[in-house]
N, C-alpha and C positions, 0 to 999 in steps of 0.2 A: 262428521258433524253431530249426528244424533247421539253417538257414544260420548262425545265430548260434553254434551249438555247433561248427561246422566251422572257424570262424576261429581264427587263431593267438592263443593267450592269452599276451600279453607279460608279464602279471602273475603267471604261474604260479610259485609258490614252490618251486623245485627243491630248496632246501636245508632245507625245513621240511615234512616229510610230514604232520604233524598238521594244519597249516594247509590243506594240499592236500585232506585228507579232509573238513575242514569245508566247503571250497569245493564239493566234489562233492556233499555232503549238501544244501547250499544250492541248488545247481542242480537236484537231484532234487526238492526241495520245490517249486521254481518250476514244474517240468514237471508235477508232480501237480496243482498248483493250476490251471494252464491246462487240463489234461485234464478236471478236475471242472467247471470253468467252462463248457467247451464242451459237456459232456454235459448239464448241467442248464440252462444259459443259453439254449439254442436253444428249448426249450419255453416259456421265459418271455419271449421277445422279442415285442414287439407286431407284429401283422400289419397290413398296409395294403391297403385296397381303394379305389382312386381316388386322385387327386392330393392329397397332403398330408393324408390321413385316416388317422390311427393309432388303433387300437382298444385296449381294455384287455388286460392280460397274460392269456394263456390259462392256466388252471389245469392243473397236472400231474395225472396219474392218481393216485388215492389208493392208499395202502398199508395193510397190516394194522394199523399203529398208529392210523391214522385210524378204522378199524372198531372197534378196541378202545375208543377214546375215546367213540365213539357208543354202543356197547353198554353202557358204564359209565354214561353220563349218562341213558340211557333204560331202564335196568334189564333189559337183554336177557340171556338165558342163552347158553351157547356154541352151542347148536344154532340159536337165533334169529339170532345174529351171523353164522353160516355161511350161513344162508338169505338174510339181507339182503345179504351180500357177493355171493352168487350172482345175486341180482336186479339189483344195481347193475352188476356186471361184464358180465352178459349184455346189458344195455341200453347199455353203453358210457358209464356215468356217470363224470364227472370230478370233481364236487364234491359228495360225499354230504352234507356238513354243510349246504350250502345247500338241497339237496333235502329234507332232514328238516325244515327250517323252512318249507317251502312245501307246504302240504297238497295243492293241486291237482296240483302237479308230482309229489309223492310218489305220489299215487294213479294217475297215468299210468304210472309204473313198475310198480306193483303190478297194474294192469289188464293190462299186457302179459304179466306172469308168469301171471296168471289165464288168459289166452287160450292161452298155451303149454301149461299143464296140461290145458286142455280138448282141445287138439289132439293132444298127444303121449301122454296116458295110455292104456295098453292096456286096463285094466279099470276099471269104475266104482269098485270098492273102492280101487284105487290113486289115482284122481282125488280121491275124497272125503278120503283121508288127506292128500294134498298140499294140497287146499283148506283143510283144517282147520289145517294148519301155517301156511299163508299168512295166514289171517284171525286166527289166534291172535297172530301177530307184529304184524299191523296194529293189532289192538285193544290190544296192549301198548304200542305207540307212542302210540296215541290217549290212553291213560290216563296216560301219563308226564307229569311236570311240564314236560318239554321241549316239549310240544305245547300249552302254555297259550295261550289267546287273547290276543294282544298288542294287539289293537285295543281302543280304549276302549269299554266297555259302555254302551249308551244305548238308550233306548226310542224307537221310531219308530211311525208310524201303523200300525194293524192288527196290532200285535204281540200274540200271545196271552199272557195272563198269568193268575196266580192271586192273587186278593185274599183275604187271610187276616185274620180277626179272632177272637180266642179260639180255639175249636175248629172254627169254621166256615170253609169254603173255597168260593170262588165263581169259576168260570172266566169270564174277561172278555177284552175286547180294548181296546187303547189307542186312543183317538180322537186326542188331541193330547198333546204333551209339550214344554213350554218352560220352561227354567230349573228351578226347584223346584216347578213346577206341572204335575200330570198330570191329564188328564181321561179317564176310562174309561167304557165303556158301563155303563148301570145294571145292577148285579148282580141276579139273579133268584133267588127262593127255590124250594123244592121244588114250590110250586103254580104256578110260572111267572109270578108277579107280582113287581114290583120290591121288593127287600129294603130295609128302612128302617134308616138309620144315623143316630145322633146326631152332631151337630157336635162335633168335638174328639176323637172316638174314635180310639184308636191302631190302625193297620192295617199290614200288610206286603204289598208287591206283588212277586211273584216272576215272573221271565221268563227266557227262554233266547235266546242269540244264534244266528246262523246256523251257527256251528261247534259248537252244542250245549253251550256252557258256560252254567251257570246263575248268576243274580244276583238279589239282592233289594234293595228299597228300603223303609225304614221311614218312616212318615208319619202324618198325622192327617186325618180327614175334614173337608173344608171345606164340603161341602153339595152338594145336587143342582143340576144345571145343564141348560139346554136347548142342544142342538147341532144342526147341520145333519143329523146322523145319528140324531137322536132323543134320548131322555132319557139323561143322563150323570151321572157322579159325580165331583166335583172332590176331588183329594187334594193336600195340601201335604206335601212330603217334605224330608228333610235334605240331599239331594244326595249322600250317601255311599252308593255302590253296594257291597254286600257279596257276595263270591262264594259260591255254594252249594257243597256237596260235589260235586267233579267226578265225573261218571259214568264208570264203567269201560268202557262200550261206547257207541259213537256211536248216536244215535237219529234216526229219520227219520219225517217226517210222511207218513201214508198214508190211504187210505180203501179198506179191503179187507174183503170179507165174511168172517165167521167164525162158527163154532158153538162153544158151550162146554157142558160137562157138569160137574155138581157131583161132587166126589170125596170119599168118606167114609172115615174110618179105622175099620176093624172089628178089634176085639181078641178073642182067643180064648185059652183056657187060663188057668192061674193060676201064681203064683210064678215060678220060673225057666223054666217051660214056656210062659209067657205070650208070645204073639206078636201082631203087628198087621200088617195089610195094607191097601192102598188099594183101594177098590172104586168103580168109576165108575158113577154113577147113569145109568140108561137115558134119562132125560128130557133132551131137547135144547133149547137156547135159542140164539137168534140175536143177533148183534151186529155192530158195525163197528169194525175196528181203526183207531184214529186216529193212533197212532204206535207204533213198534216198534224194539227193539234186540235184541242177542243176550242181554241180561239181563232184558228185560221188555217190557211193552206197556201201552198205554191202550186200553180197549175201551168203546164206548158201547152201552148196551142199555136196553131198557125193563124188564128183569127186575131186581127188587131183589136185591142181593147184599151180604152183610155182610163187613166187614173180617175177615181171618183165614181166610176160606173157601178151600178148595183147588179148583182148576178144571183140567179137561182142555180145552185150547184147540185147535181145528182150524182152521187158516187156509188158505183156498183161494187161494194166491198163484201157484203154479207150475202150468203146464199138465199136467205129468206127475206131480207129487208134491204131497201135502198136507203142510202143516207141523203136526206134532203135538207139543205141549209140555205140561208140567205146571207150573202156577203157583199162587201164593198171593196173595190180594187184600191189598194193603197199605193202601189207603184208597179211599174213593169220594167223588165230588162230584156233586151234583145239578145238572142243567141243564134248560132248557126243552125239550130234545129227548130227555131220558131221564137215565140215570145213567152217569157216566163212571167206569169201574172201572180203578184203577191196579194192575197185576199184576207181581209179581216171579217170574221163572221159577225153578223148583226143579230141573227136569230137562229138558235140551235134548239130544236125540240128535244125533250128529255130522252127519247129513244136514240136520236142521233148522237146526243152527247155521250150516252152510254156506249154506243157502238164505236165511236171514235176513240173514247178513252180505253175501251177494251183492247182495241188494235194498238194504240200508242204504247200502253204498258205491257202488252203481250200476255194478258191474263187468259186469253183464249188459246194459247199455244200449249202443247203437251209438254 
């Protein structure tokens, strides 16, 4: 191009200055075009390693407009967008849109940020504040419609499920699932004996995928069957899988010792001076946490608990700190090993939120 510009222009219109100006503008446009092409084209050229092997175009580094599109689609506020930008740029990310659609890859970036906070925070209070912001962002992404499970929901062997009929719920496991036919282990009643179901009774089978998205199948009882794993119950379903309400927080299967205390509401005074406070009962009961999220947990215990009860739960998960939360019982299911208590957390201190989130996402694992 420079040599071309130094050549004699035999076509220069000496007697027509307007045409000359147009020619100069045209040459300027060509120069700008080649400059822009060289600037952006280099990063988009395929690289080769080995004879005749060309790879896909390397993506350019993202800009602020990419982050704004992500923030808009995932419902992030300005502070969360800034934090996400810092995480991606610190890790040298080139394609944030692809990362957001790949949960394991996204968690690798967040886990690196988690490690940096652990290493660089001067005080524990500073670390807890940063952890809280990190996990709040991660949970917002988890709850967004942009993170919906794109894989087809299906039942597989040993999948835990809930069989519902009327007001009764029975925790079961899937034995086999082929076509519109599902065989589950025989549900048991509160006495530990197989529950009886009439043929043709309408039921619903709810289950969760590995990414914690919930689904349900409607069907009818076909009758009891014998399997290699013992007594079973056959269900014929419609084949239409319905999504359950998506959880706000990711849930993880666990088996952790816990203690819980009943919490009572004590009122005093009258009229406008009437006040109420929560009083923790001194009696202590034991249980096992079967699954947990930052929003609630499932607890198995031999102690009978009524729906609506308030509980103080103490979970012994961390070597240095106990997880203390206040929850309310949403529902209970009886099993042959006790009562499974489903709890919604009402009050989760910042440290407890961080400890639970660390455990759920596995950021403390090597």
